[in-house]
C-alpha positions as CSV (number, residue, x, y, z in Angstrom):
1,X,-33.8,65.2,53.5
2,X,-34.0,65.9,57.3
3,X,-33.4,69.4,58.5
4,X,-29.7,69.9,59.5
5,X,-28.8,70.5,63.0
6,X,-26.8,73.7,63.2
7,X,-23.9,72.6,65.3
8,X,-20.7,74.7,65.3
9,X,-18.6,72.2,67.2
10,X,-19.4,68.6,67.6
11,X,-17.9,65.1,67.7
12,X,-19.0,62.0,65.8
13,X,-18.4,59.0,68.0
14,X,-19.3,55.3,68.3
15,X,-18.2,54.3,64.9
16,X,-15.3,52.7,63.1
17,X,-13.4,55.7,61.7
18,X,-11.5,55.4,58.5
19,X,-9.1,58.4,58.3
20,X,-7.7,57.7,54.9
21,X,-5.0,55.4,56.1
22,X,-6.3,53.4,59.1
23,X,-9.5,52.1,60.6
24,X,-9.8,53.4,64.2
25,X,-12.0,51.9,66.9
26,X,-13.4,53.8,69.9
27,X,-12.3,57.2,68.4
28,X,-14.1,60.4,67.6
29,X,-13.7,62.9,64.8
30,X,-14.0,66.5,66.0
31,X,-15.8,69.0,63.8
32,X,-15.2,72.7,64.3
33,X,-17.4,74.7,61.9
34,X,-16.3,73.7,58.3
35,X,-13.0,72.0,59.3
36,X,-11.9,68.9,61.1
37,X,-10.3,69.8,64.4
38,X,-8.9,66.3,65.1
39,X,-9.3,62.6,65.4
40,X,-8.9,61.5,69.0
41,X,-9.7,58.6,71.4
42,X,-13.3,58.8,72.4
43,X,-12.5,59.6,76.1
44,X,-10.5,62.6,74.9
45,X,-13.5,64.5,73.5
46,X,-13.4,68.0,74.7
47,X,-16.0,69.2,77.2
48,X,-18.9,71.4,76.0
49,X,-18.9,69.9,72.5
50,X,-22.1,68.3,71.1
51,X,-21.7,64.5,70.9
52,X,-23.4,62.6,68.1
53,X,-23.2,58.8,68.5
54,X,-23.4,56.9,65.2
55,X,-22.9,53.5,66.8
56,X,-22.5,50.5,64.4
57,X,-21.5,52.7,61.5
58,X,-18.4,53.6,59.5
59,X,-17.3,57.2,59.3
60,X,-15.2,58.0,56.3
61,X,-14.2,60.9,54.1
62,X,-17.0,62.1,51.9
63,X,-17.1,60.7,48.4
64,X,-16.0,62.7,45.4
65,X,-17.5,62.0,41.9
66,X,-15.5,63.4,39.0
67,X,-18.1,62.4,36.4
68,X,-21.8,63.2,37.1
69,X,-24.1,64.1,34.3
70,X,-27.2,64.4,36.5
71,X,-29.3,62.8,39.2
72,X,-32.4,63.4,41.2
73,X,-34.4,64.0,38.0
74,X,-32.2,66.7,36.5
75,X,-29.5,66.7,33.9
76,X,-26.8,69.4,33.5
77,X,-26.9,69.3,29.7
78,X,-30.6,70.0,29.7
79,X,-30.7,72.7,32.4
80,X,-27.5,74.6,32.8
81,X,-28.6,76.4,35.9
82,X,-27.8,77.0,39.6
83,X,-30.9,75.0,40.5
84,X,-29.7,72.0,38.7
85,X,-26.4,72.0,40.6
86,X,-28.2,72.4,43.9
87,X,-30.6,69.5,43.1
88,X,-27.6,67.3,42.1
89,X,-25.8,68.2,45.4
90,X,-28.9,67.4,47.5
91,X,-29.3,64.0,45.8
92,X,-25.6,63.2,46.1
93,X,-25.6,63.7,49.8
94,X,-28.1,60.9,50.2
95,X,-25.4,58.5,48.9
96,X,-22.4,59.9,50.8
97,X,-21.1,62.1,48.0
98,X,-20.1,65.5,49.3
99,X,-18.1,66.8,46.2
100,X,-18.5,66.4,42.5
101,X,-17.8,67.7,39.0
102,X,-21.0,68.4,37.1
103,X,-20.4,66.9,33.7
104,X,-21.4,68.5,30.4
105,X,-21.2,66.2,27.3
106,X,-20.5,67.5,23.8
107,X,-22.5,70.5,23.1
108,X,-22.2,74.0,21.6
109,X,-19.6,76.5,22.6
110,X,-22.4,78.8,23.9
111,X,-23.5,76.0,26.3
112,X,-19.9,75.3,27.4
113,X,-19.4,79.0,28.3
114,X,-22.8,79.1,30.1
115,X,-21.8,76.0,32.1
116,X,-18.5,77.5,33.1
117,X,-20.3,80.7,34.2
118,X,-22.9,78.9,36.2
119,X,-20.3,76.8,38.0
120,X,-18.4,80.0,38.7
121,X,-21.5,81.7,40.1
122,X,-22.5,78.7,42.2
123,X,-19.1,78.5,43.8
124,X,-18.9,82.2,44.4
125,X,-22.2,81.9,46.3
126,X,-20.6,79.3,48.5
127,X,-22.7,76.5,47.0
128,X,-21.8,73.2,48.4
129,X,-20.6,70.1,46.6
130,X,-19.4,71.6,43.2
131,X,-15.6,71.3,43.1
132,X,-15.3,72.3,39.5
133,X,-16.5,71.1,36.1
134,X,-16.0,68.2,33.7
135,X,-16.4,68.9,30.0
136,X,-16.8,65.5,28.4
137,X,-16.1,66.5,24.8
138,X,-16.7,67.9,22.3
139,X,-13.1,67.3,21.1
140,X,-13.6,63.6,20.7
141,X,-13.4,60.9,18.1
142,X,-16.8,60.4,16.3
143,X,-16.0,56.7,16.0
144,X,-16.2,56.4,19.8
145,X,-18.8,59.1,20.5
146,X,-21.3,56.8,22.3
147,X,-24.4,58.9,23.0
148,X,-22.7,62.2,22.0
149,X,-24.3,64.1,19.1
150,X,-22.1,63.9,16.0
151,X,-23.1,67.4,15.1
152,X,-21.5,68.8,18.3
153,X,-18.1,67.1,17.7
154,X,-15.3,69.5,16.6
155,X,-11.8,70.8,17.3
156,X,-11.2,73.5,20.0
157,X,-11.2,77.1,18.9
158,X,-8.4,79.4,20.2
159,X,-11.0,81.5,22.0
160,X,-12.4,78.4,23.8
161,X,-8.9,77.2,24.7
162,X,-8.3,80.7,26.3
163,X,-11.7,80.4,28.1
164,X,-10.9,77.0,29.6
165,X,-7.5,78.2,30.7
166,X,-8.9,81.3,32.4
167,X,-11.5,79.2,34.3
168,X,-8.9,76.6,35.3
169,X,-7.1,79.3,37.2
170,X,-10.1,79.5,39.5
171,X,-11.3,75.9,40.0
172,X,-10.6,72.4,38.5
173,X,-11.6,72.1,34.9
174,X,-11.5,68.5,33.6
175,X,-11.6,68.1,29.8
176,X,-12.2,64.8,28.1
177,X,-10.7,64.6,24.5
178,X,-9.4,62.2,22.0
179,X,-5.6,62.8,21.7
180,X,-5.5,61.5,18.1
181,X,-8.1,64.1,17.0
182,X,-6.4,67.1,18.4
183,X,-3.2,69.1,17.9
184,X,-0.9,67.9,20.7
185,X,0.6,71.4,21.0
186,X,-2.9,72.6,22.1
187,X,-3.2,69.7,24.5
188,X,0.1,70.5,26.0
189,X,-0.9,74.2,26.3
190,X,-4.1,73.1,28.2
191,X,-2.2,70.8,30.5
192,X,0.6,73.4,31.3
193,X,-2.1,76.0,32.1
194,X,-3.8,73.8,34.7
195,X,-6.6,72.1,32.7
196,X,-7.0,68.4,33.8
197,X,-7.0,66.7,30.4
198,X,-8.4,63.2,30.3
199,X,-8.2,60.8,27.3
200,X,-11.6,59.4,26.4
201,X,-14.1,58.8,23.6
202,X,-11.0,58.0,21.6
203,X,-10.1,55.4,19.0
204,X,-6.3,56.1,19.5
205,X,-3.8,53.5,18.5
206,X,-1.4,52.6,21.3
207,X,1.3,55.0,20.0
208,X,-1.3,57.8,19.7
209,X,-2.3,57.2,23.3
210,X,1.3,57.4,24.5
211,X,1.8,60.6,22.5
212,X,-1.0,62.2,24.5
213,X,0.6,61.1,27.8
214,X,3.9,62.4,26.6
215,X,2.5,66.0,26.4
216,X,1.0,65.7,29.9
217,X,-2.3,63.9,29.8
218,X,-2.6,62.3,33.2
219,X,-6.2,61.0,33.3
220,X,-8.6,58.7,31.5
221,X,-12.3,58.8,31.2
222,X,-14.5,55.8,32.1
223,X,-11.8,53.1,31.5
224,X,-12.8,50.4,28.9
225,X,-15.9,52.4,27.7
226,X,-15.9,54.5,24.5
227,X,-12.2,53.8,23.8
228,X,-10.1,51.6,21.6
229,X,-9.7,48.2,23.2
230,X,-6.6,46.2,24.0
231,X,-6.0,43.7,21.2
232,X,-3.0,41.5,20.4
233,X,-1.9,43.6,17.5
234,X,-2.7,47.0,19.0
235,X,-3.0,47.6,22.7
236,X,-5.1,50.7,21.9
237,X,-6.0,53.4,24.5
238,X,-6.9,50.8,27.1
239,X,-3.4,49.2,26.8
240,X,-1.8,52.7,26.9
241,X,-3.7,53.5,30.1
242,X,-2.8,50.3,31.8
243,X,0.9,50.6,30.6
244,X,1.3,54.2,31.8
245,X,1.6,54.1,35.6
246,X,1.0,57.9,36.2
247,X,-2.3,58.0,34.4
248,X,-5.3,58.0,36.8
249,X,-8.4,56.3,35.3
250,X,-12.0,56.6,36.4
251,X,-14.0,53.4,36.2
252,X,-17.8,52.7,36.4
253,X,-18.3,49.8,38.8
254,X,-21.9,48.9,38.2
255,X,-21.5,45.5,36.5
256,X,-23.1,46.9,33.4
257,X,-20.4,49.1,31.9
258,X,-17.4,47.0,32.9
259,X,-17.1,43.3,33.8
260,X,-16.1,43.0,37.5
261,X,-13.2,40.8,36.4
262,X,-11.9,43.7,34.2
263,X,-12.1,46.0,37.2
264,X,-10.1,43.5,39.2
265,X,-7.4,43.2,36.6
266,X,-7.3,47.0,36.1
267,X,-7.0,47.5,39.9
268,X,-4.0,45.1,40.1
269,X,-2.2,47.1,37.4
270,X,-3.3,50.7,38.2
271,X,-3.3,50.4,42.0
272,X,-3.8,53.9,43.4
273,X,-4.4,55.3,40.0
274,X,-7.8,53.7,39.6
275,X,-10.7,55.7,41.1
276,X,-14.5,55.4,41.1
277,X,-16.9,57.4,39.1
278,X,-20.7,57.0,38.6
279,X,-21.3,58.6,35.2
280,X,-24.8,59.0,36.6
281,X,-27.7,60.4,34.6
282,X,-31.1,61.9,35.3
283,X,-32.9,58.9,36.9
284,X,-30.3,58.2,39.6
285,X,-32.1,58.6,42.9
286,X,-35.5,58.4,41.3
287,X,-38.0,55.9,39.9
288,X,-37.9,57.4,36.4
289,X,-38.1,54.9,33.5
290,X,-37.1,57.2,30.7
291,X,-35.6,60.6,30.1
292,X,-34.1,62.9,27.5
293,X,-30.3,63.0,26.9
294,X,-28.4,64.5,24.0
295,X,-31.7,65.0,22.1
296,X,-32.6,61.3,22.4
297,X,-35.1,59.4,24.6
298,X,-33.2,57.1,27.0
299,X,-34.8,54.1,28.6
300,X,-34.0,52.5,32.0
301,X,-33.8,48.8,31.3
302,X,-32.3,46.1,33.6
303,X,-30.3,48.6,35.5
304,X,-28.9,50.2,32.3
305,X,-29.6,53.6,30.6
306,X,-29.8,52.9,26.8
307,X,-31.2,54.6,23.7
308,X,-33.3,52.8,21.2
309,X,-30.2,51.3,19.6
310,X,-29.0,49.9,22.9
311,X,-26.2,52.4,23.3
312,X,-25.3,53.1,26.9
313,X,-26.2,56.6,28.0
314,X,-24.7,57.2,31.4
315,X,-25.5,55.1,34.5
316,X,-28.0,54.9,37.4
317,X,-25.2,54.4,39.9
318,X,-24.4,56.1,43.2
319,X,-21.0,56.3,44.8
320,X,-22.1,54.2,47.8
321,X,-23.2,51.6,45.4
322,X,-19.9,51.8,43.5
323,X,-18.1,51.3,46.8
324,X,-20.3,48.3,47.8
325,X,-19.8,46.7,44.3
326,X,-16.1,47.2,44.6
327,X,-16.1,45.3,47.9
328,X,-18.7,42.6,47.3
329,X,-18.2,41.9,43.6
330,X,-14.6,42.8,42.8
331,X,-13.0,41.8,46.1
332,X,-11.4,45.2,46.9
333,X,-11.0,45.9,50.6
334,X,-13.4,48.4,52.2
335,X,-10.6,50.9,53.1
336,X,-9.2,50.8,49.5
337,X,-12.7,51.1,48.0
338,X,-13.2,54.2,50.2
339,X,-9.9,55.7,49.0
340,X,-11.0,55.0,45.4
341,X,-14.1,57.1,46.1
342,X,-12.4,59.9,48.0
343,X,-8.7,60.3,48.3
344,X,-7.8,59.2,44.8
345,X,-10.3,61.6,43.1
346,X,-9.1,64.4,45.4
347,X,-5.5,63.7,44.1
348,X,-6.7,64.1,40.5
349,X,-8.1,67.5,41.4
350,X,-4.9,68.3,43.4
351,X,-7.2,68.8,46.4
352,X,-5.8,66.0,48.6
353,X,-4.4,68.5,51.1
354,X,-7.9,69.4,52.2
355,X,-10.2,66.6,50.9
356,X,-10.1,62.8,51.0
357,X,-8.9,62.3,54.6
358,X,-10.1,62.7,58.2
359,X,-7.3,64.9,59.5
360,X,-6.9,68.2,61.3
361,X,-7.4,71.1,58.9
362,X,-9.3,69.1,56.3
363,X,-12.7,70.2,55.1
364,X,-15.4,68.5,57.2
365,X,-17.0,66.4,54.5
366,X,-17.8,63.0,55.8
367,X,-19.9,59.9,54.9
368,X,-21.6,57.8,57.6
369,X,-22.9,54.4,56.6
370,X,-23.7,51.0,58.1
371,X,-22.3,47.5,57.4
372,X,-24.9,47.0,54.7
373,X,-23.8,50.3,52.9
374,X,-26.9,52.1,54.0
375,X,-26.1,55.8,54.4
376,X,-27.0,57.1,57.8
377,X,-25.9,60.6,57.4
378,X,-23.2,63.0,56.0
379,X,-21.3,66.0,57.2
380,X,-21.4,68.6,54.5
381,X,-18.8,71.4,55.2
382,X,-19.3,71.0,58.9
383,X,-23.1,70.5,58.9
384,X,-24.5,67.2,60.2
385,X,-27.3,65.9,58.0
386,X,-28.8,62.7,59.3
387,X,-30.5,60.5,56.7
388,X,-32.6,58.3,59.0
């Protein structure tokens, strides 16, 4: 990645700006250290500020990925370390992603505690990109475990519940669980204490899915994947998610995990409560053809990550690719696809007052890309990083 230019105050001009609501022509976004100072007509740029012209580009809020196992040759489960988070962040920036939740799939309680501690340390050291953590399991249904190790699946201990709640007071903690496999009193306690509980890896009947939503579950993990499907006799978890307006669902728009028509239908129902995730794994951003995940060798074949049995094991998708696929293959407008990659994930984290828009006071995280969805640069907490 090119060396950043250490501007303190600068203006990005010459592009079509999408501020979260509108597309603006002939405007500039003003960056003052780590915050956005304003969005103004180009001729109103203040004197003495550095001007960066990104002609023939789009400037948008930086993307936010709430489910990222790994990328750039690293995997959080395999190396729970500060260096892993930094490598993930550097790789993310190349595709316009400025914020993410490193995702740990079902593992030991020791590893879960280590991951929480590492995220805490990284954030305390002002590490960029890491907004919190996503613990995908281990409180899931073994019938819908996917690539997760069956030996790691269990119910939460009181000590671990207390640990999750303590960390959720400091930063967003997202927890994927199967509502039908857990005491709903515990689920309610987690929700009321600030943990973002997401239904996933679940074989819930429709009524069991609704029971989870009734105790406060307001998110769903990779819609359609690793969950009970919608059938005529039982709408399952998929039907429950589509039927519950307040539940925000992440979806992997790579054409491999979910048919584009299913994304289109889900979008028509969920509207602003459908957001983009990558579920990316180790090879994303590299030329790797195989890697280790959950104790198994995973192969990259035809754009898919699969084990020897053909079970999907994460994705090789970036957020800019998810945005492009949403526009080109699903028919979602570019402004709405950008919201699905920025504003709507920020809402799930309750960070939409400082992330997901280009507005005064918001953190200066921006993506800059051309009409072919080639990323030309990013602004990472006020630092301009050109990509080419």
